[in-house]
N, C-alpha and C positions, 0 to 999 in steps of 0.2 A: 880888219881881217884877223889881227892878233886877238881881239876881243872875242870874235866868233870862234876862233880855234880854242881859246880857253873855255868858252862855253861848251863846245863839243867835248873837250877833254873832261870837263866836270860831269857832263851828262854820261859819258862812257864810264867814268869812275863810279858814278852813282849807280849805273846799271850793273856794273860788276859787283858793287857792294851788295845790291839787292839780290843778285844771283848767288853770291856767296852766302848770304843770310838764308836764302831759300835752300841751298844745298846743305846747310848746317841743320835744317829741321830734322829731328830724329825720325827714324822709321818706327811707327807705333805697332806694337804687337799686343793685341787683346787676347789674354789668356783666360778662358772661361772654365770654371769647374763647378761641381754640384755639392761639394762637401764643405765643412766648416774650415776656417783658417787654421785652427789648432789641431787638425788631423795630420797624419804623415803626408798626404798629398798636398794639403793646404800649406804646410810648412815648406815642402819641397818647391812648390810654385813660387813662394816668396823668395826662397834661396836662389831659384833660377833668375828671377827678376833682378836681384842684386848683382849676381854674377854676370848676367847678360849685359846690363848697363855698364858695368865696370870693364868687362873684357872687350866691348865694342867702343869703349871710350866715349860713351854718350851718343853714339850713332843710332842706338836703338833705345826706345823707351817701352818698357813692358808694363801693361796695365792688367792687374790680376782681378778677376771678378769671381769671388767664391759664392757658395751657398745658393746656386741657381739664380743669382741676381741678374744675369743676362739671359741665360737659356736653361730650360729644364732638360732632363735626360733625353727626351725624344726629339728635341728641337736642335740640340747643339751640333750634331753631325751635319745636318743640312746647312746650318749657318756657316760651318767651316768650309763645306764644299762650294758655297756661294761666295765665300770671301768676306762675310760679315764679321767673322772672328778669325784670328790667325793661328791660334794654338788651343788645343784641348788636351785633357788627360783622362779620357773616358775609361771606364772599366772594360776589361777585355770581352765581356759578354756583349758589348754594344756592336761588335763587328759582325756578328751573325746576321742581324737585320740589314746590315749594309751589303750583305752578299758574300762576305768572306767567312764562311761557316767554320773554317779550320780553327779560328780563334776560340770557338766554343769548347775546344779540348781543355782549356784551362778551367772550365766549369765542372769537369768530371769529378765526382766525389772520390776522395781518398786517392787522388792521382799522385800526390807528393806527400812524402812522410815528414818533410822538414824543408827549411830554406836551402839547405845544400842540394837536395834533389831538384828543387825549383830552379836554382841558379844554373844548374847544368843545362837547363833548357833555355831560360830567358837570356842567359849570357853566352849561349853557344850558337851553333849553326842552325839549329831548329828554330830558335827565336828570331834570328836574323831573317831566315827564309819566310817566316810568317809576316814580318813587317814589310818585306819586299812585295808581298801580294796586295798591299793596300794601294800601290801606285796606280793600278788600273781604275781605281775609284776616285782619282784626283787627290788622294791623300798620301802624305809621306810619313811613314813611321820612323820615329827618332830614337825612342828609348822605352824600356820597361821600368815602371816604378812599382815597388811592392807596397801593398797595404798590409795584408796579413792573412792569417787563417781564420775562417769563420766559425762562430758559435751559433747554436740554435737558441731561440727564445720563444716563450709563450706564457700564457697565464695559468699553466699547469706544469707539473714536473715532467721532464722529458728524459726518461731513463732507458726505455726499450723502444724498438721500432713500432710496437703497437700503440705507444703513447701519442704518435703523430696522426693516427687515423682520424679523419674527419675534420682536422684543423685547417682553417683557411690561412695559408702561409704566403706572405708577401715575398715576391721574387723580382729580380730584374727580368727584362725580356730576353729569354734564352730557352730554346727548346730542351737543352740539357738540364737546366734547372727545373723546368716543368716535369721532365721525366724523373728527376731526383725526388721531387715531392710526391709524385704519383707512385713511385716505388715504395714510399712509406705510407701510402694510403691517405696522404694529405691532399688538400685542394689548392693548387698553385694560383696565386693572384698577382698578376703583373701590374705594377704601378710605379710612378716616378718616385725616386728617393725622397724628394722634397715633400711628398704627401704622406709618407709612411708613418710619421709620428701621430698625425691626426687620425689616420686609419686605425692605428693600434689603440689610441685613446678612446675612440668611439665604438670600437668593436667591429668595424668593417672587416678587419682581418684579426686573426687570433695571435699570430706570431710572425717571426721573420728569421733571417739568417744574416749575420753581419760580423765583421771583425769587431772586437771590443771598442776600438777607437771610434768607429762610426756610431756604434750603439750609444756610447757615452756622450760624445760631443753633440749628437742630435737628441739627447735626453730620452732615448727610447727606454732606458732602464726605469724611468719614472712611470712607464705605462706597461711594463712587463714584469710579472711577479716571479718568473722563473727563467733561468738561463743555464744551458748545459755546455761545458767547454768541450765540444765535439772535435774542433779543429778538422772538420770533415772536408772542407773545400777552401780553395784559395781565392782571394780577391786582389787583383792587381790591375794596373793601368798601363796603357800605352800612350806615351806623349806623342802627339801627332800634329801636323801642320798642313795647311793648304799647299799642295805640291807646286802649283804655279807660282805662288807667293815665294816659296822657299827657293825655287830654281832661279828666280829673277833677282834675288838678293846679291849685292856685291860680294865677291869672293872673300874679302877680308872680314866682312860682317858675318858671313856664314861660318867662317873659321872661328870667330869669337863666340858665336852661339853654340857651335859644336863643343867648344871647351867648357862653356857654361853648363851645357846639358850633361856632359860627362861628370862634372863635379857635383851638380845637383842630383844626379842619379845615384852617385855613390852616397851622398848625404841621405837621400830618400830611403834607400835600402838599408842603410845603417840604423836609422831611427825607427823603422817600421816595427820591429819586434819590441823594441824598448817602449814605444808609445802604446802599443797594444797591451803590454804587460802592465803599464801604469794605469791605463783605462780600466782594465779588468779589476785591479785593486780598488780603483775609485768607485766602480759599480758596487763592489762588495761593501765598501765603507759607507756608501749612501744608504744602505740598509733597506732599500725598496725591492730589491731583487734577490731571490735565493739562488746563488750561483753554485752549480753542482759539477764536480769533476768525475766523469764516468770511470768505472773500473776497466781493467784490460779486457775482461770478458764482455762488458757492455759495449766497449768500442768495437770489439771483434764482431759482435752481433749486428751493430749498425753498419759496419763495413760490409758484412755479408749481405745484408738487406739491400745495400746500394750498389753492389758489384754488378748486377745485371744491367745497370744504366750504361756501362762502358760498351757492352756488346750491342745494346739497343741503339746506341748513337753512332756506332762505327760506320754505318752506311752514310750518315749525314756528315760526320767530321772527317772520316777517312781512316780506315783500319791501319794503313801503313803509317800514318802520323802517330796514332795511338801506340802502335808497336815500337816505333822509333823512340818514343818517350820512355816506355818501359825499359828499352835497351839502354838509353842514356842514364837512367836513374838506377837501374838494377832492381827495379821493384814492379811487380805485377800484382795489383790489389785483388785480383780475382783468384789468386792462388793462396 
């Protein structure tokens, strides 16, 4: 009897030990993105990984998959909704195709003069309200990460609005970006980010728009003879997760991840301008691209040519939303 009791005790102990080991298995978060590890987003994702694992005391393991190694632009959102991946940081243009067209407001040309204007929106009530709209799609919006302001590039100088006429310009999937290129007389070509270098190299497209960090890390400057520092549009990201996955996390784990997100967001936004400035200098130093900074008059002419895009897209995005951003920033580019 005593021997049987000992055996049972040992079995229970073994079972508890196995249960304990099982409980100690970390929660795996697959974080997929489409840019290089040395971009602002790539660095911020790695920062989040470090902070998340530290602040949850190993309860979470973050696996970062850069450069479209898991999913391309068009695939990643569906993968998140299905639970095949737990976190993404897609560019804000990606939410239009998801059915939340209001996010396309960030694609409007010359909407923000600088980062101060931008942060009044992304770090205020307008930005929070937009993230909240994702819940109906099974997606939880967690934070905004800056990349930076975009420059135009092509294999010819781009100094006046007329210079864009007839050029095939690669864009992300966004009705606003389509309207932007059409306003300049260019031909918008939607294609995945991962295919853009080859398309530029082979002449499938003539040019594109990107923050300097994306242009440099993807080596697009090697296949573009000209770039103009237009700073005409903003490229940023929303860090998102599968809503069901997030809601089912233990409260203490979620708290640790919230802290990690806040710190990695501060880091991402701090390095964005710095990384883009460095990349622009690196593009110049490489000597393969003639980088041109437009005059105030040339900037005004481009802004005037693109101003009608705001009115044209108001019915799609929401005039009230656009007006609320003008009010928050104190800037109306059509005036």
